[in-house]
C-alpha positions as CSV (number, residue, x, y, z in Angstrom):
1,M,-26.1,-1.8,-7.5
2,I,-27.6,-2.1,-4.2
3,S,-29.3,-5.3,-3.6
4,G,-33.1,-4.8,-3.3
5,L,-33.0,-1.0,-4.4
6,M,-32.1,-1.3,-8.2
7,M,-35.0,0.9,-9.2
8,T,-33.8,3.9,-7.4
9,T,-29.9,3.5,-7.6
10,K,-27.5,5.5,-9.9
11,I,-24.0,6.2,-10.6
12,E,-22.9,9.9,-11.1
13,I,-19.3,10.7,-12.1
14,L,-17.9,13.7,-10.5
15,A,-14.3,15.2,-10.2
16,A,-13.0,14.5,-6.7
17,N,-13.0,18.4,-6.0
18,E,-16.7,18.5,-6.8
19,L,-17.9,16.0,-4.0
20,S,-20.1,17.6,-1.6
21,K,-19.3,18.0,2.1
22,S,-21.8,15.2,2.9
23,D,-20.0,13.0,0.3
24,W,-16.7,13.5,2.0
25,A,-18.4,13.0,5.4
26,F,-19.7,9.7,4.2
27,W,-16.4,8.6,3.1
28,R,-14.9,9.5,6.4
29,D,-17.5,7.6,8.2
30,C,-17.1,4.5,6.1
31,H,-13.3,4.6,6.8
32,L,-14.0,4.7,10.6
33,R,-16.7,2.2,10.8
34,N,-16.1,-0.3,8.1
35,P,-13.2,-2.7,9.5
36,A,-12.4,-3.7,6.0
37,L,-11.5,-0.1,5.2
38,D,-9.2,0.5,8.2
39,S,-6.1,1.0,5.7
40,P,-4.8,4.6,5.4
41,Y,-5.4,4.4,1.6
42,F,-9.2,4.4,2.5
43,H,-9.2,7.6,4.4
44,P,-10.5,10.5,2.2
45,Q,-7.3,12.5,3.2
46,F,-5.2,10.2,0.9
47,V,-7.3,11.5,-2.2
48,R,-7.3,15.1,-1.0
49,E,-3.4,15.0,-0.9
50,L,-3.4,13.5,-4.5
51,L,-5.5,16.6,-5.5
52,D,-3.1,18.9,-3.8
53,V,-0.3,17.7,-6.0
54,G,-2.5,18.0,-9.1
55,R,-3.7,14.7,-9.6
56,R,-7.1,14.6,-11.6
57,V,-9.2,12.1,-9.5
58,C,-12.6,11.4,-10.4
59,V,-15.2,9.5,-8.2
60,A,-18.0,7.2,-9.1
61,V,-21.0,8.3,-6.7
62,V,-23.5,5.6,-6.1
63,T,-26.7,6.9,-4.7
64,T,-30.0,5.5,-3.7
65,A,-33.0,7.6,-3.1
66,G,-30.5,10.6,-3.3
67,Q,-28.0,9.4,-0.6
68,A,-24.5,8.1,-1.3
69,V,-24.0,4.4,-0.6
70,A,-20.8,4.0,-2.2
71,L,-17.8,5.8,-3.7
72,F,-15.2,4.5,-6.2
73,P,-12.2,7.0,-6.8
74,F,-10.3,6.5,-9.9
75,E,-8.2,8.3,-12.4
76,Q,-8.5,8.0,-16.2
77,T,-6.1,8.4,-19.0
78,R,-8.1,8.4,-22.3
79,T,-10.2,5.6,-22.1
80,V,-8.2,3.5,-19.4
81,G,-9.1,3.8,-16.0
82,R,-6.7,3.0,-12.8
83,P,-7.3,3.4,-9.2
84,A,-6.7,6.9,-7.6
85,G,-3.1,7.3,-6.8
86,W,-1.8,4.5,-8.9
87,P,1.1,3.3,-8.7
88,M,1.1,4.5,-5.0
89,C,-1.8,2.7,-3.9
90,D,-1.4,-0.6,-2.3
91,F,-5.0,-1.1,-1.2
92,Q,-8.2,-0.5,-3.6
93,S,-12.0,-0.9,-3.1
94,P,-15.2,0.7,-3.3
95,I,-16.0,3.1,-0.2
96,G,-18.9,2.0,1.5
97,M,-20.5,0.2,4.5
98,P,-20.1,-3.5,4.7
99,S,-23.7,-4.1,3.0
100,A,-23.0,-1.9,0.3
101,E,-22.6,-3.4,-3.3
102,F,-20.8,-1.9,-6.5
103,D,-21.6,-2.9,-10.0
104,P,-18.3,-2.9,-12.1
105,E,-20.1,-3.4,-15.3
106,E,-22.3,-0.4,-14.5
107,F,-19.5,1.5,-13.4
108,M,-18.0,1.1,-16.8
109,R,-21.0,2.2,-18.8
110,A,-21.3,5.4,-16.5
111,T,-17.6,6.4,-17.0
112,G,-17.5,5.3,-20.8
113,L,-14.1,3.6,-20.1
114,Q,-13.0,0.9,-22.2
115,A,-10.6,-0.5,-19.8
116,Y,-10.3,-0.4,-15.9
117,L,-6.9,-1.9,-14.5
118,F,-6.6,-2.7,-11.0
119,D,-3.7,-4.5,-9.0
120,H,-4.5,-4.3,-5.1
121,I,-8.1,-4.7,-5.0
122,L,-9.6,-6.3,-1.8
123,V,-10.5,-10.0,-2.7
124,A,-13.4,-9.5,-0.3
125,R,-15.1,-7.5,-2.9
126,Q,-16.9,-10.3,-4.6
127,E,-18.3,-8.0,-7.4
128,F,-15.0,-7.9,-8.7
129,Q,-14.2,-11.6,-8.8
130,P,-15.0,-12.4,-12.2
131,F,-12.3,-9.9,-13.5
132,F,-9.6,-11.4,-11.1
133,E,-6.4,-12.6,-12.9
134,R,-4.3,-13.1,-9.9
135,V,-4.9,-13.5,-6.2
136,V,-1.8,-12.4,-3.8
137,P,-1.3,-12.0,-0.1
138,S,-0.5,-8.7,1.2
139,P,1.2,-9.6,4.5
140,Y,0.9,-7.7,7.8
141,M,2.4,-7.5,11.2
142,E,0.2,-7.4,14.3
143,V,1.9,-5.1,16.6
144,A,-0.6,-4.5,19.5
145,G,1.2,-5.0,22.7
146,G,4.7,-3.9,21.1
147,L,7.5,-6.4,20.4
148,E,6.2,-9.0,22.9
149,G,2.8,-8.8,21.4
150,Y,4.0,-9.2,18.0
151,K,6.5,-11.9,18.9
152,S,3.6,-14.0,20.4
153,R,1.9,-14.0,17.1
154,L,4.6,-15.4,15.2
155,T,5.0,-18.8,13.8
156,D,8.1,-21.1,15.1
157,R,9.9,-20.3,11.9
158,N,9.4,-16.7,12.0
159,K,10.5,-16.5,15.7
160,L,13.8,-17.9,14.4
161,V,14.0,-15.2,12.0
162,L,13.2,-12.6,14.7
163,R,16.1,-14.2,16.9
164,D,18.5,-13.8,14.0
165,T,17.3,-10.1,13.8
166,L,17.8,-9.5,17.5
167,R,21.3,-11.0,17.0
168,R,22.1,-8.4,14.3
169,T,20.7,-5.9,16.5
170,R,23.3,-6.6,19.0
171,K,26.2,-6.8,16.5
172,A,25.0,-3.3,15.3
173,V,25.2,-1.9,18.6
174,R,28.5,-3.6,19.5
175,E,30.4,-2.3,16.2
176,L,28.4,1.0,15.7
177,G,26.8,2.3,18.7
178,P,23.2,2.1,20.4
179,L,20.3,1.9,18.1
180,R,18.1,5.1,18.0
181,L,14.6,5.3,16.3
182,E,13.1,8.6,15.3
183,F,9.5,7.5,14.8
184,F,8.2,10.8,13.4
185,S,10.8,13.0,11.8
186,T,10.1,16.3,10.1
187,D,13.4,16.6,8.6
188,E,13.2,17.2,4.7
189,A,16.9,16.3,4.5
190,L,16.1,12.7,5.8
191,L,13.3,12.4,3.2
192,E,15.7,13.6,0.6
193,Q,18.0,10.9,1.7
194,L,15.4,8.3,1.4
195,I,14.5,9.4,-2.1
196,A,18.0,9.2,-3.1
197,W,18.3,5.8,-1.8
198,K,15.2,4.6,-3.5
199,R,16.1,5.9,-6.8
200,E,19.5,4.3,-6.8
201,Q,17.5,1.1,-6.0
202,Y,15.3,1.8,-8.9
203,K,18.3,2.2,-11.1
204,R,20.0,-0.8,-10.1
205,S,16.8,-3.1,-10.7
206,G,15.8,-1.3,-13.9
207,A,12.5,-0.2,-12.4
208,D,10.9,3.1,-13.2
209,D,12.4,6.1,-11.7
210,F,9.0,6.9,-10.0
211,L,10.6,9.3,-7.3
212,G,12.4,11.1,-10.1
213,R,9.2,12.8,-10.9
214,A,8.0,16.2,-9.1
215,E,4.4,14.8,-8.2
216,P,5.2,11.8,-6.1
217,R,8.1,13.8,-4.4
218,A,5.5,16.5,-3.7
219,Y,3.3,14.2,-2.2
220,L,5.8,12.7,0.0
221,S,6.9,16.1,1.2
222,N,3.3,17.3,2.0
223,L,2.6,14.0,3.8
224,L,5.8,15.0,6.0
225,K,4.1,18.0,7.0
226,L,0.5,16.3,7.9
227,R,0.0,15.7,11.5
228,G,-3.9,15.2,11.6
229,P,-5.4,13.1,14.4
230,E,-6.9,10.7,11.9
231,F,-4.3,10.6,9.2
232,R,-0.7,11.5,9.4
233,G,2.5,10.8,7.6
234,A,5.3,8.9,9.3
235,L,9.0,9.6,8.3
236,S,11.2,7.5,10.4
237,G,14.9,7.4,10.8
238,L,17.2,4.4,12.6
239,W,20.5,5.2,13.6
240,A,23.3,3.0,15.1
241,G,25.5,5.5,16.9
242,E,25.9,8.4,14.5
243,Q,25.5,6.0,11.6
244,L,22.1,6.2,9.7
245,L,21.0,2.7,8.9
246,A,17.5,2.9,7.7
247,I,14.7,5.2,6.5
248,H,11.1,4.7,5.9
249,M,8.1,6.8,4.8
250,G,4.7,5.7,5.4
251,M,1.1,6.8,6.4
252,I,-0.9,6.0,9.6
253,A,-4.7,6.0,10.2
254,R,-6.8,4.1,12.6
255,G,-3.8,2.7,14.6
256,I,-2.3,1.0,11.1
257,L,0.9,1.9,9.7
258,H,1.5,1.3,5.9
259,W,5.0,0.2,5.2
260,W,5.4,2.1,2.2
261,F,8.8,3.6,1.0
262,P,11.6,2.0,2.8
263,A,15.4,2.4,2.2
264,Y,18.6,1.8,3.8
265,D,22.4,2.3,3.4
266,R,23.6,-0.7,1.2
267,K,27.0,-0.5,2.7
268,L,25.5,-1.7,5.9
269,A,23.2,-4.4,4.5
270,N,25.2,-7.0,6.6
271,Y,23.3,-5.9,9.7
272,A,20.0,-6.3,7.9
273,P,18.8,-2.8,8.4
274,G,15.4,-3.3,7.1
275,R,14.6,-5.9,9.5
276,L,16.1,-4.0,12.1
277,M,13.8,-0.8,11.1
278,L,10.6,-3.3,11.2
279,T,11.5,-4.5,14.8
280,K,12.2,-1.1,16.2
281,L,8.9,0.1,14.7
282,A,7.1,-2.9,16.4
283,E,8.9,-2.4,19.6
284,E,7.7,1.2,19.9
285,A,4.5,0.5,18.6
286,A,2.3,0.4,21.7
287,A,3.7,3.9,22.7
288,H,2.3,5.3,19.4
289,G,-1.0,3.4,19.5
290,L,-0.2,0.9,16.5
291,L,-2.2,-2.2,16.1
292,R,-0.8,-3.3,12.6
293,I,2.0,-2.7,10.1
294,D,0.6,-3.3,6.6
295,L,3.7,-4.5,4.3
296,G,2.1,-4.6,0.9
297,K,1.8,-7.3,-1.4
298,G,4.8,-9.3,-2.8
299,D,6.5,-12.4,-1.7
300,Y,9.7,-10.7,-0.6
301,S,11.3,-12.8,1.8
302,F,11.5,-10.1,4.6
303,K,7.8,-9.6,4.3
304,L,7.1,-13.3,4.7
305,D,9.6,-13.6,7.5
306,A,8.1,-10.8,9.4
307,M,4.3,-11.6,8.8
308,T,1.7,-12.6,11.3
309,G,-1.0,-12.7,8.8
310,A,-2.1,-11.4,5.2
311,T,-5.1,-9.6,3.4
312,M,-5.8,-11.2,0.2
313,V,-5.7,-8.6,-2.9
314,A,-6.3,-9.3,-6.5
315,E,-4.9,-8.1,-9.9
316,G,-6.9,-8.0,-12.9
317,Y,-9.1,-5.7,-15.5
318,I,-12.4,-5.0,-16.7
319,E,-12.1,-4.8,-20.5
320,T,-15.0,-3.8,-22.9
321,R,-13.5,-4.5,-26.0
322,P,-13.5,-8.4,-27.1
323,L,-10.1,-8.2,-29.1
324,H,-8.6,-6.4,-26.2
325,R,-9.9,-8.7,-23.6
326,W,-8.7,-11.7,-25.8
327,L,-5.1,-10.3,-26.1
328,R,-4.9,-9.6,-22.3
329,S,-5.9,-13.1,-21.5
330,Q,-3.4,-14.5,-23.8
331,R,-0.7,-12.2,-22.3
332,R,-1.6,-13.1,-18.7
333,A,-1.6,-17.0,-19.5
334,S,1.9,-16.5,-20.8
335,V,3.0,-14.6,-17.8
336,T,1.5,-17.1,-15.6
337,I,3.6,-20.1,-17.1
338,V,6.7,-18.2,-17.1
339,R,6.4,-17.2,-13.4
340,A,5.7,-20.9,-12.4
341,S,9.1,-22.0,-14.0
342,A,11.7,-23.2,-11.8
343,A,14.0,-21.0,-13.9
344,Y,12.1,-17.7,-13.2
345,Q,12.0,-18.4,-9.5
346,I,15.9,-18.9,-9.5
347,A,16.6,-15.9,-11.5
348,R,14.2,-13.8,-9.4
349,T,15.6,-15.0,-6.0
350,V,19.3,-14.2,-7.4
351,K,18.3,-10.8,-8.7
352,R,16.7,-9.8,-5.4
353,R,19.8,-11.1,-3.3
354,L,22.2,-9.0,-5.6
355,L,20.1,-6.0,-5.1
356,G,19.8,-6.5,-1.4
357,E,16.0,-6.5,-1.5
358,T,15.7,-9.5,0.7
359,V,17.1,-7.7,3.7
């Protein structure tokens, strides 16, 4: 609730397609004016695109004296809620101006949910801190000023990694041909190749074949065609001569590119194509008005090697059922112990190297 105005504050739950024009305008205004909400995930178009592919998004609308002061998009399966767009949503937060507060427990009462699970909520949202289970960094690359600007912000260690990447770039040029980055492609065939490579990666790792389903594929296809001035898709391809090295599909808003769906030809892993792609994106960032590339949470070595900073995000849950709350806490405690073990870390590193996920 909003501090000092508790008597006149209420939460109403609406389907996203029932939001008024003023609600959508408020959402857009918060994205443009609140520095914490500069990610493309916080632009209202992210949710509008979800509606276009059939996702049933709801929004908790917090009003004071009849005016919206915060919006919280979510999706519901029976009595369990998740962030809108999950599992495609790499940043989560109530939408509002910096002074706006949000009461998670009041949200649960208003929705009737028995549990709400989150995995990328901004740590800065202090109202959610009692429900945090794990806080992790979400690395980013500051690319204002292009490659030279990016290089100036790197640690000495990461400068060594960049030097190695540039060495591999020269090797690729020498052996395959000149590098060419198509920053904004509209080629559906390129998107299909990206999806094929990602699905192969999911199969190798045993992960859910997320892109085998029609809905996320339709979302990416629609995003490919989106060229708005405030929010747009970005399908990029990197070639060396005639050889396609890597592909990436992301979103851009407020000068922020979100690194979302990257993939590369595993036969060319020796050239570190993922790192080459990131370096070329940084090199051409200034020409496209980019300030930052958000890499998403995770301690993959390529993210740690490329980062200039990180946004802290949290995983956790709000659980209204005491038994379920206790069971979740016990499961989390067990997972934490396992993750901290040396054997787990070694196995994880070996698996990633075998799958090529560290390149």
